[in-house]
N, C-alpha and C positions, 0 to 999 in steps of 0.2 A: 497434816496432809488434807487437802481438799477432798471431799467425797464426791465423786462424779458417777452417776449411774446412767447407763444406756438401756432403754427398754424398747425392744423391737415389738412392733404391733402395739404401740402404747396409746393409740388414740381412743380405744374402746375396751369394754369388758375388763378382764383381768389386768391388762396393761395399763389402762387408765386408772384403775384402783390402786395399782402399784406405784404409779407416778405420784398420786396424791399422797400416799403414805410415805413414800420415800422423801418427798419434799418436807414433810413435817419431821422427818428424822435427820434433816440437815444435809441431804444430798442436793447437789446441782443435777438437774434431771434433763436428759435428752429424751423426748418423746419421738420415736421414730415411727413413721407411717408410710404406707405404700400409695394410697389413693385418697383417703379421707382427710384432706387438709383441714376442712372445717372443724371436725371433731378434735383433731390434734391441737389446732389453735385454741379451741375452747378450753381444753384441759390446761394448756400452758398459760392462758390468761387467768384462769382460776387460781393456779399456783402462784403466779406472779403478783396477783392482787392480794394474796394472803401473806405476802412477805417472803415467798420462796424465790428460787431462781430456776426457771425451766425454758427450754427452747424446743421448737418442733423442727424436725428434719426429715425430708423425703428420702426413702430408700426402699427398694424392692430387694428383700433378702434372697430372692432367687437369682439375683444378678450380682456376680462377684464384684464388678467395678463399682456398683452402687454401695456395697458394704465398705469397701476400701475408702471411698469418698466420705461415707458417713463417719468413720472413725477419724479421719483426717480433720473433718469439720468440727468434730467434738473436741479434738486436740486444740484447735485454734479458738473455739468459742468458750469452752468450759474448762479445759485442761485435760490431762490424761485420765482415761477411764479407770475407775477403781472397782466398779461393780457393773457386770453385764447381766441382763435378764433376757434370755433367749425365749421370748414369749410369742413371737409371730408364728402363726400356724393357720392352716386352711383345711377345710373339709370339702369334698365333692358331694354330689347328690347320693343319698342312700342307695346302695347297690350290692348285689351278690358278686362274689369273685368271678363267677363264670360269665358275668356281663361287663367286666372291666376291660379297658384297653390300655396299651402301653402309654398313650399320651396322658391319660388320667394319672397313672402311676408316676410318670415323670413330673407332673405338676405337684403331686402331693409330696414326693420325696425331695423335690427341689427346695421347697419352702421349709418343710418340717424337719428335714435332716441336713441337706447340704448347706442351707442357709445358717443353720446353728453351728455347724462345723466352721464355716468361714468366719462367722462373727467371733467364735471363740478363738480362732487363729489370731485375728487382729487384736483381740483383748490380751491374749498371752504374749504377744510381741511387745505390748506395752506394760503389762503387769509384772512379768517374770523377772526375778532377780538375775536370771541368766542373761537377760537382755538389758539389764541396768534399771529395771523397774523396782517398785517398792512393794509389790504384792497386790492382791485383790481377791475378788470373789466372782465366780460365775454360777448363776442359777439357771438351770434349764427347765422348761416346761414340758414335762412328759404328760402322761394321762393314765388314769386307772384302766383305760382301754388296753394298754400295754399288757396287763395281767388278764383281762377278760376277753380280748380278741374282737369284740364288736361284730359278732356274726350277723350276717343278713343286712348290715348297714355300712360299716366302715372298716373292714379288715385291713385295707390299705393304710388307713390312718393309724390304726392300732399297731400295725407292723412298723410304721414310721416311728411311733413313739417307743416301741420296743427297741429300736435302733438308738434312740435317744437315751434310754436307760443304759445300754451298753457303752455308749459314748461317755456318758457321765462317769461310769466306773473307771474306764480306761484313762480318760483325761485326768481325773482326780488323782490317780496314781502317778501319772506322768509328770505332773507339775506340783505335787505336794511339797516337794523339797525346794521349791522356787518361790514360795510365799503365796501360792494360789490355792484357794479352796474351791472345789467344784461339787455342787450338789444339785438335786432336782426336786421339784414338787410335782405330785401326781394328782391333779384335780379329778373329781368325779363329774357328776352331772351338775354343772354350775349354770346359773341363770344369766346367760349372755346371749348375744344375737348369733353366735356361731351355729346354733341349732337351725336357725332360719336358713342359713347358707347351705345347709345339708338337705333342706326341703321340708323340715318339720319343726316349725316354730314352737309348737306345744309338746315337744318330745319329753320334757321333764315331767309334765302332768301325766303322760302315758306311763312312764317308768318309775315314778317316785315310790310306788308300792315295793319295788325291788330293793330299795335303800333301807337299811335298818333304822335310820333316823327318819324315814318317811317324808323327806323333803329334798328339794334341790339345794345346792349351796349358793352362797353369794360371792361375787367377785372379790369383795373386801376380805372374806375369810381366807381366800387363797393368797391375797396380797399380804396378809399378816404373816403367813408361813414364809413367803419369799423374803420379806424384810427380816424375819428372824434369822433365816439362813445367811443373809447378808451381814448381819451384826456380829459383834464380838461375843455375844451370848452363845453363838454357835461356833466359837473359835477352835474347837477340837472336832468338829464335824466336817468330814469331806468324803466324797463318794457315797453319800447317803441319800435317802429319799424320804420325803414327807407326804403321806397320803392325805389329801383333803377331800374325802369322798363319802362322808356320812356312814362309814362302816362297810362299804362295799368291798 
């Protein structure tokens, strides 16, 4: 069976590192992006020049019709998805809860929670033996913030990732008998540009003393955990979490 992986938010950071590693593991890779077509095309070109097979597809995971179209295009271009990495996520500007408004919360939950649900729905419809599929794997990107709460900065983001943890456990139990494994990775402070989108590009430098390993993590270190969960080496693991957080 051909291995086909969809990576949402695949143009940068953890998503891009996962795309590279997945290609070396023999996956046909869909790099899904919302706006940054240039970065997505660059990752795809890199993979294809190295002998892999990848394609870039635009989709906003906050828009249900975009997700449906994404999966249909993957069906046509690469074949049925066998691995989904729910990686797309957003931060808003650092803020206390008493300064947040409903519009901010709607944006954060639309991408980080609802988008992951709808992507998983489309994947299950293709993977589940109940629907005539041959099985597959779903890896959700949670965050160590789900355990720590991210006070004074991103309580909304942390709460969204807490929802992802519960979603992972529930969906894993729901589809375990249908050939689908569902797991999650919880990254800690990882050196990507998501910190800049929250208003503090040097956040890792400020907080690295709180990490037992005294450093931020690399996107590639998270990607290796994702690929392990997607592989047969993790064949008896579902509803589980891998923390990639330097000991936090």
